[in-house]
N, C-alpha and C positions, 0 to 999 in steps of 0.2 A: 700807637696807631696804625691796624691793618690799613690796606689800601680799600677795603670795599667801605670802611667806613669813612676814611677821607675820601671817596669819591658823594659816598649817601651825599655828608654836611657842603658838597661844593655844588650840588645843583637841589632842584625844586621837588617840594615835593608831591609833586606830580609823576617823577620819574621812578623806573624801579631797578637795583641794583640786585641782579642775580648771582647769588650765589651755589643754591643750596643744588645737592645732586640731581634730585628731580627735576628741577625745573630748568636746572642747563641739560639735560638729557633731548629736548627739541633740539638745541642746535648745534649736539654733539652728533645727532644721527645723519648718514650722508649718505649717496646712492656710488659713491667711490670709491669706499671702501678702506677709505682713511683716516688714520689715527689724529684723531684731537685731543689741544692741550687746553680748551677752550675754559676757565672754570670761572669767569668772571663777565658775566654778559651785563650791560647798562643800557636801558630801554628810554631813551629820552622822547621827553614831551611836548620841547620847542626847539627852537633854533638857537634861543639863547644856553639850552642847555647843552648843546653841543660846544658852543664859546668856550661854556664854563669846564667843561670836561678837558678842552685843548688845552686850554692857559695851565689846569693842574698836569697835562705831562708834561709840558713844558716847564714846570716847574720842580716838578722831580727827577727831570732828567737826568739828570748825574747824580740820584741817590740810587739807593737799596729798594725806593718802591718803584722806581722806573717803570713804566709800561708806553705799549705802544697803543695807537687804533686800529681796530680792522672793521668798516664801517659795511653794512649789509639793507638793503631795502626790505625785504621780504623774507631773504635766504634761501629759494625756493630757486636755488640755479641746480637742478639735479641735470647732473651729470658732468659738471664741470666746479665741482667744488662744496655743492650744495651752500650749508650756511659755513663751511671749513675754514679759516683764516690759515695761510701757508708757515705761519710760525707763532709761539706764544702771543697772545695780545689779548686787549681787551674787546671783546666783540660788541660796536656799536649797533645799536639792533635800532632801523630808523623807522618800523614799520607802524610805529602811532603814529608818524607823520601823516594826516590822512588826505589835509585840505582838497580841497577839490575846487579852484575860482572860475569862477564864469569873466571871461576879459572881454570877449566880444560872440553873443550867440549867433549873429548872423553870420558874422566873415566864420566862425568854427574855432575860434581859437580857447584852449582852457589851458588852465598852467595847474598842475599835480606836483603833489610833496613821493617822495618813497614809498610812503607806504599805502599809495592808492591802487588796489589792483585792478586787475581787467573787469570783475566784477562788481567792485564799489563804481567804477566808473558808468560801468553800464546801468547800476542800478542808479544812481544818478540822473543819467539823463534821462531816462524812462521816469523820473519823480520829477524832474523839471520838463517833461512832455517837448526834451529837445531829442529831434532827429536825425542823428549822429552814427557811424560806426566805430565802435571801438577796437583800436591798433592790437587786433588778437594775435595771437602763436597758440602753438600743439600744448605750452605747457602748462595748461589751465586756468582757473577765475582765479585762483588765488595766487598769481605772479604780477610781481608789479610792473606797470605802466613805464615808469621812470629808470629801474633797473634792465631793462630788455632792451630800451633806447641808450644807456649807456653800455651796452654790451654791444652796441649795433645790430640790437636784432631785427627780423623782418618778416614777414609774415603774408599773408595768402589775398586782403583785401586792396584796395584802390593805391591807397599808401603804402607802398611795399617796405620803402626802408623807412626802419620806424625814426631814426636816428634826421634822417632826410625831412621828416615831419616835424620835428623840433622847433621851435625858431627865436627861442630864448630860454638861457639858465639862469639860476642864483647859486653861483656858488662860493660856497667858504676855505679858506687856506687855513694852512696850518695855525696860521697867528691868528681866528678868528676873524679876519676881516673877508668882508663881502664883495664877491667881483663878477659884475653883469657888462655888457657890453658897452661901450661908448655911446653908440645910442640913447640907451638908458640915463645916463649921466648928461647927456649934454640936452634933452629932451627936458624941457621949462614949464611944460603945459601941466592941470591939475591931475587930465585922465592919465599920460604916460600909455597908449597907447601903441603907439611907432612903434617901440622895441617889441613887441610883441608878432609882430605882424613881419620885421623883415631878419634872415635869419643869420645872414653875414655883417651885420652895422658898419659899423665905419674903425678903419683901420686895421691892424693884424686881425685875424680870427681866432680868437681866443676860446672859446665855446669847445672844439676838436679838443682841444688838450685836456679836460673834463673825461671821454669816455677812454674806456678801455686804459683807464691809468690812474694812478695811486699820489695824484699832483694838489686834489681837491676833494670836499666831500660837498656833491651836491644837492641841494636842498628843496632846488623845485625845477621843473623845467613847463617848458610852454612849449602844448602841441599842440599843432593845426590836425583837427580832425574832418574826415570825409561825410558829407550830409549824406543819408539815405538815399539812393539812388531810385526815381523815378519806377526805373524800369530793372530785374536783374536776370537772370541765366546763366546755370553752369553749363558748362556742357562737359562731357566723358567720351574719351576716344579710346577704343580698344584695339589691343592687336595679340594675337593669338600664338605668332611662332615669333621666338628671344630672335631669330637674325630679321624681325622687322624693325627694330631697334632703330636702325639709320634712317629709316621711313620715317619715323615716329617724331624723331630730334630735326627733322626737318621741317615738317606739320607744325611743328613747335617754334620754331625757331621764326617759319614766316607769320606764326600769327601774331604772335606779339611785336618782330617788324611792324606788321602791316597796319596792327588794331592796339598799336598803342596809343594812352589814356583811354582807351573804350576796356581793356582786357586786362586784370590782375595779374598777378603772377602765372605761373601753369606750374604743375607738379606732375612729374614723369614716377611712377611707382613700378618694382618687377613686382612679378607672381608671389616671392617669400613676402615682402613686406606687405603686403595687400593681404594674403591667409595669417599672418600674424594678427592684423586687427580683425580679422572675420573666427578664426578658431581657435580652441587651447590646442597647448605644445602637445603636440602625439607622441612624444616621447616621455613625457610628465614634467612639471616645473622644476623638478632638481636637477633633471638628468644636465649635463654637460656634452652635446651632442647635437650635432646638426642634421636637419633633417635629410632623408634622402629624398631623391627625385620621385620614387613612387608616392612619397608621403604629400609630397608636395602637389604630385598631380590625384590625387584624392581630395584635399583640400581642395584645388582648383577647379575638382569634375563638382562635386557639392556646392559651392558657390559660386561654378561660373565666375571663376577670376583667370582674364587674359595672364598674355605674360607681362604685359608691360601695359598699367593703366594711365593713362593722360587726363587729369582735370585740372577745368579752366573755369573762367568766370567774365562776365560780361555786365557790364554797370550804364548806365544813361537814362537818358530819356529812351519812350518806348519804341518809337521809329528805329532811332538810332541801333537799340539792342537790339530791334529787328533785321536790321539791316549788317549788321556785324554778326549775327545766326548767318543768314547767309552769307556772308562771306565767308565765317569758318566752314561752311560744308561745304564754298567753293574750293576750297584753300584743300581742304582733306578731300574734293573729289574722289570719293567712291574706294579710296586706297585703303582706307580701316577696315578690321572686322565689325565692328560695329561704334554708331555715333548716336548720345542718346544727350538730347538736351535736360534740365530738371524740370521742364515747360511743357515735358513729352506730356504726351495724352499716357504712353504706355509707361511712365511711372507713376500717375496718376491711378492707373486702373490696376496697376501693382498693389498699392496702396491701401482701393478700397478694398481686393482679393484678402490682403492682409487682415485688414480689420473684420471680415467676414466671414475668415476662414483659420484664424490664430494658431492653432493644435496645427494643421496637416501646412501651413507655411513656415514652420519655425524659422528655418534658415534662412527663406528672401524678407521674414521680418530683421532677421537679425542685418541686413543687408540694407532694406531700405531704414530704418532706424540706422547706420553707422554713415547711411549717405545723407539722410533729413539731420543728423547731426551735422556735417562734415558743412552743409549748406549753411545750419546757422553758424558757423564760422565765417564762412565766406561774406556773411551778413553784418559780422560784428556784434555776434553774440556769442561770449566766450561760455566755451562748455567743457567735458573731459574727454572729449571722444578719440583722443590721441592719447593720451595719457596710459589707457591699458598695459601698452606698448612695452614699456618699463615690470610691468608685472610678467613677463613673457615668460622668466626661469624663478619666478619666486615662490614657492613651496609653500610658504607660511598664508599667503594672504592671497585671495581669488577676487579682481576687480568688480565690485558691483557700481549700476549706473546711478543707485540712488543712495550711495554713500561718498562723502567728498576724498579722494583721494590723495593722498602725500604718501609719494613711493620713498621718501626718505624716513619715514614714520615707520614706515611697512616694511624697509629693509630690502628694496629693492636696489639688485647689482645695474647701476646704466652709465656707460660712458660715452661719449661722442668723438667721432670724428667727422669734422665738416668743411674740408675742402674747398676751394674754391677750382673749379676747371673752366679749363677752354670750349666754349661753345662752340667748337667743335665733332663731328661724328665721329671720327677718329680717332680724336682724344678721350670723350665718352664712353666709346667703346675700348679703348687700355682699360680706363678706370673700372671700367663695368670687370675686366679678366681679372683687376688685380683685387678686387675686392673678393669673387669667386675663386682666385685662388689662396689666397693669403689667410682668408678668416677661418674656412674652413679646417683650415690645418693649427687652431687653435681651439677650436669646438666651438667658435663662433658663425652665429645662424647669419650668413652674407643676406643682410636689404640693404636694399637700395632705393633711395630717392632724390631725383633731379630736381631742386626750385630752381626752375627760371626766375631771377630777376629783373632784365632785360633780355631784348634780343639779344644781347652782345655780352651775358654776365651770366652764371649758371653755379650755383651750391647743391653739394650731394652732403646730405647729412646720410650718417650710416650710425644706426646704435647698436652699439656691444655692451647687448644684453647679458644677465650670467647671474649664479644662483651667489649670493650674497653669503649667506651661507659656511660656502664651498668652501674650503683655503686655496687650493689648487685651481678653483675657475676664476678667482676673483686674480691668481697670478696670472692667467694664462691670458682672461681678459686685458691687464693692462700689457703684458708682449705683445698682444695684439695690436693695441692702439700705439702700440712704441713700435713694432714692426710697417704697420698701414702707415705713420708720420712717416721715417726717415727712409721706405722707400718711394710713399709720393712725391718728395720734396725732392726729390731727383729726377722728375717724371715734372715737376711746374704744380704739381698741384698742394696746394697752402693754405693752411687751417685760415677761415676769419676769424677767428677766434682759436684761446687756447685754454688747460685747465691749468693752476696753477703750478701743478707740477711740469707740466710741460714749458711754460714761461722761465721756471728756472733751468731746464736740460736744453732749450734750444736759442735762447733771445741771449745773446754775446756781447755781454758790457764793453768788450775793443770795438766794437762797426761803431760806423759814424752815426748812424741814425741813434743809436741808443746812448752815443757820448754825450750827443745832445739833449737827450732827453735825463741823462743826469745832468746836467747844468742846469737843465730849467728844474730839475726835482733837489738840487742845491738852495737856488734863488729861491723857492715858493717854501720850503720846507725841511730848512738845513738842519735841523733837528732829526730830521728822517722819523717822525711821530704816527705818518699816515701809511699802513698797509705798506712795512717793508719788502722791496722784493713783486710786487703786483706789477706787473708789464712795464719793470725798471729793476733790469739784471745789477745788483750788486757790483760794483766796481772791484 
């Protein structure tokens, strides 16, 4: 009996066992130009189906039909291996688990399964007339809320740390048993609410073990959502001279430190990063060539793009936001070249002018459209404003706002370098020089974004965008990422997450930390059924 048939027999009729080449293609496509051995996918419909699959894997562990399991939420992990396992495995597709439970609408607590995407949660909240913000990311509407939280992702809305907003988890171990916090087990009430309200429970905190690991399959998380604020304003601060970065950094630091709780995270973007959002690649999408300074200058002039752009948000009661807006202006103190607020008359007049004269104001219209889409993201409404970046060097597909984008299916080339950098001007400037010196050596556009998670924590996201169809470009992109990481580690710039290849290369099984992880793995999954090698180097 073939493995696919054995799996089919052990699962409910609502499950799909996928083996056909055409159906498998959606799972084999990726942005990272990784070869995939995926030949069997199981799309489950219930938690019990997962348990049955685990039991079968255990039964067959020492037979010719032995298999391991690699779970994915929606597989939209673009730039970090998409849906591609690090070794041959049965791909466990959890996207069919789409239940959303209202734990307590007044408290803003909602439970979601792996298949609940940003858009599904947004639609649910709108249908139920529940005024809460979705924890959005730039990855787009079709990406999993749960999957992003388990990778410890972050966004620009008030609850910046998405795993930080997770208050409870339901995890299935390799033997099929369910683990919840001790609070859930101690609670003898009918409602069972209290576990969902308190993140850390009683006793050792286990929920953190299920993030960036291969120790369990998480089937549900409870997330604390931020209520729609009574007032909102976005601010944009521009600096024309690249040498003003240190000043920009000081202003961001002070805003985050002094206005904590009112301001969300703050982005600092360089001219090349914003230019890639506004204009098509002047060298052509197929070219493995960095823009010249003159090309960048021409785009900047056409779209009024400064050397550095700061974007941030203010949330709260109307009087609080008004006071915070005044404080932001005071902190800037006239030192920036331009300061705009989304509530300003200038932006409102611009929208009206574009509406009346669309043909004459095509470039300002594009900028305002991007601005408005960014504001929607800041308000917790998912959209695709950031996804066209993945298409910067895609000669086959030009992204369109009216089409649901899928960078993996469209064969976009994308890798991410996302290191944590000290929130110090000199360290950030050294990092900028690192990116601008190294990336062009490999033909990679040095586009820089800093996302300040708090006043003392900043992560940089460097998109390594390449022509997926050009073997030389693929090799150069991977070599670029490899050197960025190796040089960066010596400077203390450590990525907050790694793709599967980096995990295999950089995580050393003989270190004390990973030895502890191995002991936990051996205790919880002694047959190594779950994602071998994922954030757990083999001894």
